[in-house]
N, C-alpha and C positions, 0 to 999 in steps of 0.2 A: 228617555228614549222617546219616540215619537210613537204614537198607536200603529203608525203603517208599518214601522220595525218591529214591533212586536208581534203583528200579524204574521209577518213574514218569518219571523223566528219559530213562531208556533207551527207554522207550516213545515219549517226544516226539522222539528222535532218529531212531527209526524211522519215525515219522509224517514226519520232515524238517523238524522244527522245532527252533532252536537250543536247546541243552540247558539252558540256565537261565532261558530266557524266562519270563515269566508267561504264564497261559493266556490265549490270545487267537486269536479266528479268521482274523486278518488274515495270517497265515503261511500259509495255504494257502486254497485255494478249495474249495468245496463243490458239488455238483451241485444243480441249481434242485430245490427241494422237500423237500432232506435238512436235518437238524437236527444242529446241532452242541452236541455232550455234554462235560461234562466228564469225562476219562478215569481221574482219580486214584483214585476212589472202587472202581476196579476192582479195586485192588489193596490193598484194606484189609479182607479177611477174616481175621478172627482163626481163630485154630487150633480154638476151641471151634466156631466156626461152620463152619469147614471139615468138621470131623467130623459135625457134624450134616447137612450137604449127603450125605455119605456114607453116612451112616444112612438117609436118605430115598431115595437112590438104590437102596442096596440092597432095601430095603424094597419098592421098586417092580419089582424084577427077582428077587424071591423065587420061589424053585420053587413055593411053593402058590398064589400069583398068577398065574405064567406059565401054571399048569396050568390055570387058569380060562380063559384068553385066548380059546379057541374053544368055549366052553360056553356053555350057558344057563344062569345063575347063580338062585339062590334067595335070599330074605332070610336065611335062616339060615345058608347056606353062607357069604356076605358077611361076616355078622357073626362068624364063626369066623377071619375072615384077620386076622392079626396086623398089617398094614400099613392096617388100616382102623379108624375112630375109631367105637367101639361107640355113642357117643351119636348119632351121624348116623342109625344103623339104629333106634335108639331113639326118635328123633323122629319118623321116617318111619313106624314102626308105631304111635305115636300120632296119626297123622292118619287111622286107620282102615283101613291098606291091609296086606293079609294077605299078598299077593304081588306080583312085578314084572311089569309088562306086557312083552309079548314084545321090544319095543324095549328096554326097560330090563334084561332080563336079558341081552340079546345085546352092549350097547355098553358098559355101565358100566366093566367091566374093561379091555376094549381102550382105551379113552379113557385108561386110567392107564399101560398098558403100551407101545402103540405108540407110537414116536417119530418115525414117517412119516406121520403124520395119519391121521385116520378122517373116511370120508363115509359117512352113514348114512341111508338112505331108508326113511321111515316115514310112514304115511298120518296125516292130521290126527287128533286126538281118542285117540291111542295111549299118551300120557305121555311123549312126546319130551323136553317141558322139564325134568321131573324127571330123565330120563335123562342130561342134562349137569349138572343142580344137583347132583348127589350127588357125581360124581367130581371136578368144580371144586371144590367146598366142601371136599371132603378134602384136596386139593392146597394150597388157601389156609390151612387150618389148619395143614398140616404145614409151611410155609415163615412161618408167622408170625413166627418170631424174626427174618424181615428188618426187621419194621416197628417195632424197637425203637429208639427214639434217631433223630433226624433226621425226615425227611418219611414215610419209609417208602416201600414198593414196593406197586405193583400187581400182583396175582398171576393175576388172571382177568380177560378181556375178552370180554363177549359183545356182538355186532354183530346188531342186529334191524332190519327194515325200516322200523317206524313206532315213535312214540312212544307208542302204546297198548300196542302189544306188548312193548316195554322195560319200561314200568311193571307190566306183568303177569309177565315173568320176575323182576322185583325181587320181587315178591309171593311167587312161587313159591319163591325162597331163604329168604324171612323164615318162610314156612311151617316150614321146617326149624328156623332160627335161633332163632324165638320160642317154639318147641315144647319145648325142652332146656336146660336150664340148662347153662353150661359150654361152648356152640357162641358162640364170640364173633369176629366180623368185622363189619366194615361193608361195607355195599352200598350203590353210591351211583350215580344217573344221570348220564349226558351227553347231554342230549337238548334240542331247541330247546322254548322255551315254557315253560322253568322257570329259576328263579333258583339252581339248585344250581350253586355253584362249588367245583371240586376243589383244593383247597389243599395240604392232606395226604393222602397215599395212602390210599384204602380199599382192602380185599383183594380185592373184585370191582367192577368197572364194568361197565354195561349202557348201550349207546351206539347212536346211530342215526349212520349213515355221516356224514352233512353235518356233523352238530356235530363230530363226532370229528375228521374231518379238519381242520377248522378250528382246532381247538384243539391239534392235534399239531403244527403249526406253529411253537407256542409251545416253545423249548428247554426252559422251566422244566416245562411240562406233561408235554411228552414224556418228560424223565428219569424221571418216575415209573412208566414200562414199561420200564424198563432191563433188569428181572429177570421179565418177565412169562413165566408157565409155561403159560396157557392161552389160546388165542384161537378163539372160538365163532362160527360163522356160523349163526344160527337163521334158519328160512326162506330159504335162501340162493337157491333159484328166483326166490322174489320180490324179492330183493334185486337180482338181475339183471334181472328183467322191469321193474323201475321205474328202471332207468337207474344203477345205483349202480357198476357194473363199474369205471369210471375212478377214483372216490372209493375203491374198495376196494383197487385195485392201488395207489393214491398211501399208503394207510393202511399197506399192506404194507410200503412200501418205508420210511416213517418208522418204523415198529415196529423193523424189521431195523436201521436206523441207531440207534435208541435202545438196542438191546441191545449195541452196541459199547462203551457204558459200565457194563456189568454186573457186580454183585458177582462173579458165579459164572458164568463163560460155558459152562462145561461142562454146566450144566442147561440142555437144549434146550427151546426152547417149541414145545409141541405144538398142533397145528391141528383143531379139528372141524368138520365141516360137515354139517348137518341141513338134509334137504329133502325135499319131498313126492315131485319127481320129479327125476330125475337123467338129463338128456339129455346132447347133446353140448357145450352150451354151458356146463352146470353142471361137467362132466367136465373140459374146458378150462381152467374158473378152478379147480377144485381142483388139476389139475397145475401150474398157474402158481403157485399160493400153497403147496403142501406140496411138490410134487414127484411124480413118475410112480408112485412104489411105495407109494402111501397104501392103507390097509385100507379095503375097501367092504364093508358091512354091509347087505343088503338084508332089510327087515322085511316086504316086499309079495311074495308069492308071485305067479307068472306068470297062474295062473287064478284070482286075487282079483280080484274087482269093485274098480274105482276107488273107488265109492262105498260107505261102509259098509254092511255086510249088515245091519246093525239098523234101517236107515234105510226105512221104508214111503214107497216114492216114486210120486206120483200125477201125472200129467198132464190138465189139464183144458183141454179143446179150446172157444174161443170163436170168434164170428164176426168180430171185429175188436178193436182195442186197448181201446176205450172197455169193453167187454165185460168185458175181464180185468180192467181196474180196478174195475169195479163188482163183479165176481164176489169177487175177492180182499176188498176190503173187507167186503163183506158176510159172507163166510164169516169174518172175523177178528171181526166183532163179534159174531157168533152164539156162534162159539166162546168169546170171552171172557165172555160172557154164562153160557154153559151148561156149560162145562167149567172145573171148578175146577182151578187149577194151569197153565193155557192159559198158555204163554210163548213168544213168536214173535218171530222176526227177518224183517222184509221188506226185501230188496234192491233198491235203485234205482240206476242207471247215473249219475246225476249229482247233484251239489250242489243245484242249482236244485231237481231231482225231490225230492230228499230232504227240502227245506224246504216244498214244496207239498204232499206226502202227507201230510206230519206234520201240516199245517194241516187238512186233510181229516179225519185221524184225529181232532184234538181237534174239529174242528168237528162229527163224528157223534157224540161223546162229549157235547156240549154240546147237540145236538137230541134227546137221550134215547134213543139206539139202544142204551146200556147203562145198566142202573139206578144210582143213586148209590151203593148198597152196594157194587156190583162195582167201581166206579171209585175207592173209597176204599181198596180193597184191591189196586188194579193200579197199574202204572206205564205211562205212555205216553209215549216219549222218542225221540230222533231223536239220531244221530251222523254227523258228516261231517269232512272235513279243515280246513274253513274255519270252523269252530268254535273259540273259545278253548281254551287247554289247559284250563283250568279249567272250562270246559262240558264238555269232552269227559271228563275226569275225573269229574266229577258224573254224567253219564249212565252211562258205564260201571259206576261203582261201585253206583249205583242199580239197574240192570238185572242186574248181578250178584247182587246181594241180594235183589231182590224174588222173591216167589212166584209172581206172576202180573203179565203186562204185554206190551207191544208194543214194540219197538225198530225204528224206521225208519232206514236206513243205507245209506251207499255202500259200497263193497268195502274202505274201510278196515277192517272187522271181520270180513272173510271168511278172513283168513289170521291162523292163529296165537291170536286171542282166544278167551279161554277163559270162556264164561258157563256157570254150573251149570243143569242141568234146564231147558234149552230144549227145548221139546216141537215146535216147527214151525218151518219156515223156507220163506218164501214169495217166490218170484220170477215177476215179471209180464211179462219180456221176456227175448230171449236173452242171454248173456253175451257180453263181448268175446272171451273165449278159451274152449274146451270145457273146460280145466284149472279155470277159475274157478267152472263149476258144481259140480265136484267139491267144491271148498274151502268154497264157501257152505253146500252141503248137510251139509258137516263140522262144523257150528256146533252141530247136534243129534245125540243118539245117541253123548254123551262118555262116557267112563270106563265102556264095558260097558253103558249104557242103551240104551233105543229112543227113536225119534223119528220125526216126518212130515217129508216134503219134498214140496210142491206146487208145481207149475211151471203157470202159465196162458200158453197161447199161441194168439193168433189163427190163421186159416187160412193165410195167408200166411207165417206163421212156422213152420209145421210142419217144414219141411226141418232145422230146429236140432235137433228131436228125433231125427230120422234121424241126424244127426251125431254125438248122443251115443251112441246105441247103436253105430254102426259103429266109432267112434273110442275110445270108453272102455267100451264094454259095458255102459252104462247102461241096465238094462231097467226100466221104469215098471211097478208091481204094478198098478195101476190106472189107465184111460184111461175118461174120460166126457166128453159133450158137455155142454156149460153149458146149462140149460135155466129158469134162474129169472131171466131177465132182466127181465122185466115186474114182478115182484114185488120184486126189489132196487132195480131202479132208482128205482122210488116212493120210497123212503127215503133213497137216494142224493142224490136231487136236491133233498132237504131242506138238504142243506149248504150254507151261504153261500161263496161263493168271489170273489175279486176278480180283474177281467178281466187287470189287469197280471200278476198270479201266474199266471193261465192261460195267458198269451202266453210268459211267460218258461219255464214249464215245457215247453210244447209244442214251442218252439223248441229248447230244449236236448234235449230227446227226440227231435227230428227229427235232430239233427247225432249223435246216440248210433246210432239207427236206421239212418241212412245208411250208417255204417261197419259195421254188422252185416250189410248185404245181401252183400257180396261173399265173404266166409269162409264163408258157409251157404249161398250161391246163392239168395238169396233174391230175389223179383221187386222190382225198385227201384220200377217206376211203384205197385203194389200197397201198397207201403210208405208212398208219399207219398199215397195215397188214404186209408189208414188212419190217418195222422197227421192228415190234415186233418178227418178224421171225428172224430177224437179233440179237435180242437179246437172243433169245430160243438157237439158233444155235451156238453162242459163249459159252453160259452157258452148252449146252449140255442137256438142259431141255425142252423138248416140251411142257410144262405147265406153264412154268414161267412167268409172269407178270412184267411190269415195273412199279416200285414204284414211286409214282408221288405225289404230294398235288394237292388237290382241286383247289386251287386258280390256280395253273399253267396249269392244265388241262382246267379251263375254259377261261384263257387268251390265249391259244394257239388254241381255237376253235375246240378241238378235240371232237370224237365222238366214243362211244364204247358201243352201245346199250344192248349188251350181257354180257358186262363185261369180253370179252376175253383175253384183251390184258394189260389191266392197273389194279395195284393194287392201290387203292384210299383209306386213311382212311375215313371212312363212308360211303364208296360206291359212285358209280360214280354219278356226280352231277346230279339231275333232274332225277335221274333213280334209287332211293334209293331201290325200290322193286326187281332190278335186282340182281340176285346171283353174289356175289363176289368170289366164289369159297372158298377155304379154309380160314378158319379165321386166319390161320396163317400168313396171309399176304405174305410176301418176302420168297419166297422158298429157303431154305438154306439146309447146311449139304452135302449131297451128298457124304459122306466119304470124304470130305476136310481134307486139313492139315490146322490146326490153326495157323495165324500169327499175330502178334501185330506190331502196325504202327513203331515202332523204329526198326524193323528187317527188313523194307520193303523198304529201298531206292532205290533197283534195280526196284521195280514195276513203278517208274517213268523215268527211263533211267538213263543214267549213272551219272547223276548230282542231283538223286532224286528230280527233279523239278516236280511240280504238277500244273497245272493251278486252280485257285480257283475263284469263285462267278463270272465267266465271262457271258456276254450274247449271246445266241444264237439265231439265227433267231428273234431278238427282246425281248426275254424274258430270265430271268436271270435263270440260273440254280437252281433247289430247294435242292441240293447236301446238303447245310448246314442245312437246316430246317429238313431233313430227316436224318441227320448223325447218331443222337443218338437214333433214333427210337428202344426201347428194343425188338421190333418183329424182327429186324435185326442183331441179334447178330453174325451172321456169315459173315457179309459184306466184311470183311478183309480176308477172305479166299480164297486159291487159287484153281483154276479150275483143277481136275485130269481128267482122263478118264478110270481109272479101275473100276468105276461103273457108266456107261453111263445109263441115264434114271432111 
């Protein structure tokens, strides 16, 4: 019997398994969620490989590298370190970078030397993705010898909150890999919406939590991570905000189980966490996954404003929500026409809103607000989580490469996504959380450039601006009252919109606006009045009421004492004696052009997409419960303006 076989059998005795029994999980029970892995490979390290491990570990603990552990390094300094691959620095310089950003200068070396983990706080747009790409690529190249023969090993795992961010991180790795011959390793995604199957191990895997957790339950897949060297959490605060904490803890357990079958257990798995904010929750998560003694690197000074100093922030005060919409679109159309290189992102709180406002954008272009020459050189796009992965990829790639254009999107693009040369960020309502405002405006003024961020707020929403000042020190360099309504609305009203789309959008907006009242102490009744006015203004009917079921009305905690704003079957709940207005319910007609569903693919954008049954503000849209109400036989008609009021 070989020496290797004896060691393996001894290991089985230690595990409580009969000495010569074939490998099987039936001899012991495993805790739920853990993964059974072959142990024999842990003892198959050759003398040559063992010596290679010692060389790498010695290089990572070399005095010249440790001396830089607490210094801000430069590109030239790093290129002189023997432990570092010169081709990585060469590829980095080929990208046009002459120096490291502060987060890169402070975190690259600690990521290679700190065994207890690193937590790095850095603002968005400061080069933090490349800060972990460089050291993880270096380590992956160091241990590439493990991939010779067999299925290989994954050396670096990056966990991102969204598919779009995961794809962007992969692109960052390829910026270096494709820019210098001799830099060879495979980078693969593990995300939903793609057909990528990981059969043999790539050097680097970039994953979203849900798909990764599901795949790790497959022992064959989990075994690829038995010698993992780096685990990186990008946008950690957002991972936790989106409810992935339980999945991340399960992933942590399964990765540790997988490492029990590692080739060289003495090589530790390093953990790195990048986050724009490091609060108590992020700190607790870091301690749970790394331990108490992690290295904290703060790249944001106490006196530094949350929003980037190169962003010119403007607050435009309007009388109501409808004015905010008109003002924002009028400004975007003017800028697109008058400013070469105008590239803007408009953030919208709901999927339904993204589709609706995208249709306004396309409708305005068709109505001639922008000349054809400008349109030929500009991209008008939308992005949200309900689009297919193919559509999302197409939108992000086109907007990233375009020189001029407008992207309307939900907050899927607010964190981590890096679009070049974005000149403006547009917001037309408060964000769900104050921190979201900072991340949204951070889409402009990237990599040392300057940009503009414009926030349109109605009178009742102004306490949100006060909250930004008090909580995050956000100061608007310009505050103006909107005064061009008469001129702008005349153009805005030329855009044809469908009633059903208007109703869907207003209901989703109502759910969001209701949820924003408590955090910022907004007047709830003023919010209801504003949303009702938004509905009436889009319809061009000053007496129109929002059709809603009694159940939804009660769930949302709304009030309409005089029955002014809502049309509810049976009357306003607990206010049956109040007048409901016309018994006709939903007001229709108005000389509209009747259309059928099968001839209306354009009302949902170029792909005919329509979001359905989605929850807004915690309450499900009652679109389908109302859809076949006989009193609403014109809900599919198109708004026209030849018979206003």
